[in-house]
C-alpha positions in Angstrom: 32.6 124.7 61.5 32.0 125.5 65.3 34.3 124.5 67.8 33.6 121.2 70.1 32.1 122.0 73.4 33.9 122.0 76.5 33.0 118.9 78.0 32.3 119.1 81.7 32.1 116.2 84.4 30.0 117.5 87.4 30.9 116.0 90.8 28.7 116.7 93.8 27.3 114.1 96.4 23.8 116.2 96.1 21.5 115.2 93.5 19.8 118.4 93.5 23.2 120.3 93.0 24.3 117.8 90.3 21.0 118.2 88.5 21.1 121.9 88.7 24.7 122.3 87.7 23.8 120.2 84.8 20.7 122.4 83.6 22.8 125.2 84.1 25.8 124.1 81.9 23.2 122.6 79.4 22.1 126.4 78.5 25.6 127.3 77.3 26.0 126.5 73.4 29.8 126.3 74.0 29.5 123.7 77.2 28.4 120.3 77.2 27.7 117.8 80.3 29.9 114.8 79.8 28.5 113.1 83.0 27.7 113.5 86.7 29.4 111.5 89.6 27.9 111.6 93.3 31.5 110.5 95.0 35.2 111.0 94.4 35.5 107.3 93.7 32.8 107.8 90.9 34.5 110.9 89.5 38.0 108.9 89.3 36.2 106.3 87.3 34.0 108.7 85.1 37.3 110.8 84.3 39.0 107.6 83.0 35.8 106.6 81.1 34.9 110.0 79.8 37.6 112.1 79.3 36.0 115.3 80.2 37.9 118.8 79.7 36.7 120.0 83.0 35.6 118.7 86.2 33.6 120.8 88.5 34.4 119.3 91.8 32.8 119.6 95.3 34.9 119.1 98.3 32.8 117.7 100.8 31.9 114.0 99.8 31.7 110.8 101.8 34.2 108.5 101.1 37.0 109.9 99.2 36.8 113.8 99.4 37.1 116.2 96.5 40.7 117.2 97.3 42.1 113.4 97.1 39.9 112.9 93.8 41.2 115.9 92.4 45.0 114.8 93.0 44.2 111.1 91.7 42.4 112.6 88.6 45.4 114.7 87.8 47.8 112.3 88.3 46.3 110.1 86.0 44.9 112.7 83.3 47.3 115.8 83.5 45.7 117.4 80.7 42.0 117.4 82.6 41.4 120.8 84.3 39.7 120.7 87.8 37.5 123.7 89.1 36.5 123.3 92.6 32.8 124.5 93.4 32.5 124.3 97.1 30.8 125.9 100.3 34.0 126.0 102.0 36.3 129.1 102.0 38.6 128.1 105.1 42.6 128.2 104.5 43.1 124.7 104.9 40.2 123.9 102.1 41.7 126.1 99.8 45.3 125.3 100.0 44.3 121.8 100.2 42.6 122.1 96.7 45.2 123.8 95.2 47.9 121.7 96.5 46.1 118.8 94.9 46.6 120.8 91.6 42.9 122.4 91.1 43.2 125.2 88.5 40.2 127.3 89.9 38.2 127.7 93.1 34.7 128.9 93.5 32.2 129.0 96.2 28.5 127.8 95.8 27.2 131.5 96.2 28.5 132.3 93.0 26.2 133.4 90.2 25.3 131.1 87.6 27.0 133.4 84.8 30.3 133.5 87.2 30.3 129.7 87.3 29.7 129.2 83.4 32.7 131.8 82.8 34.8 130.0 85.5 34.6 126.7 83.5 35.5 128.5 80.1 38.5 130.2 81.8 39.8 127.3 83.3 39.4 125.3 80.1 41.4 128.0 78.3 44.4 127.7 81.1 43.0 130.5 83.3 43.0 130.1 87.2 39.7 131.5 88.3 39.6 132.3 92.3 36.5 133.5 94.0 37.3 136.8 95.7 36.4 135.6 99.3 38.9 132.7 98.7 41.6 135.2 97.3 41.1 137.3 100.2 41.6 134.3 102.5 44.9 133.4 101.1 46.2 137.0 101.1 45.2 137.3 104.7 47.1 134.2 105.5 50.1 135.3 103.8 50.2 138.5 106.0 49.6 136.6 109.1 52.8 135.5 111.2 53.3 131.8 110.1 56.4 130.2 112.3 56.0 126.9 110.1 55.5 128.7 106.8 56.1 125.6 104.7 55.2 121.8 104.7 57.8 119.3 104.6 57.0 118.7 101.1 56.9 122.3 100.2 60.4 122.8 101.7 62.0 119.8 99.8 60.3 121.1 96.4 61.7 124.8 97.0 65.1 123.5 98.0 65.3 121.3 94.9 64.3 124.7 92.8 67.0 126.7 94.6 69.3 124.1 93.6 68.3 124.6 89.8 66.3 121.6 89.1 63.5 121.7 86.5 60.0 120.4 87.5 60.5 117.2 85.7 63.7 116.1 87.7 62.0 117.2 90.8 59.0 115.1 90.2 61.2 112.1 89.5 63.4 112.5 92.6 60.2 112.6 94.7 58.2 110.1 93.1 55.4 112.6 92.3 53.8 114.0 89.1 55.0 117.1 87.5 51.6 118.6 88.0 51.8 118.1 91.9 55.3 119.7 91.6 53.7 122.8 89.9 50.8 122.7 92.8 53.6 122.8 95.5 55.1 125.6 94.0 52.1 127.7 93.4 51.2 127.2 97.2 54.6 128.2 98.0 54.7 131.1 95.9 51.4 132.2 98.0 52.8 131.4 101.2 56.1 133.3 100.9 54.9 136.1 99.0 56.8 135.6 95.5 55.8 135.3 91.8 58.5 133.2 90.2 61.3 130.3 90.9 64.1 132.9 91.1 62.2 135.1 93.7 61.6 131.8 95.7 65.2 130.6 95.5 66.2 133.8 96.8 63.7 133.9 99.3 65.0 130.5 100.7 68.8 131.5 100.3 67.9 134.9 102.6 65.9 132.9 105.0 68.9 130.0 105.5 71.4 132.9 106.3 69.1 134.5 108.9 
């Protein structure tokens, strides 16, 4: 028997974009459209009703935007994977989506095959990132940043330095474990480290200076 197709919920406030993405997904034998949503609120409701494997999420929508919708969906359905597909490549948009828990970030100028490949990658646990978005993140890391971390990122990092596991951090802060992971991903990118040990050493060194 062939494996079940990856079920994708397409979220975009433009009907022509939703239709185009649905048609594109329909060309792949290993992918299937679970549904389409025109707003963040509709995406949250449909994610609950349809149980998709991947949500292909736009960011700029009236009402509840894609970043807020991503955070809500992942809080309620931690096994769902969210792949952002947007026209925004600024640092604030990218960091906001990643902090909300998005697993990948693509721009709408991406080739059709790149979008399909990214859906497959995110469904298998990968984190596809558009090269332009990656460049923005790298440049932001190199730029002088007096207030490097947000208050919540600082809280999470200090708890990591104290040896707390993600589950305990989530419990103490009243957030989901996935949100803790999203904060840590952002922290690693901002301070230029790759794991918890390096992050703990970084804050210890910073506090001594």
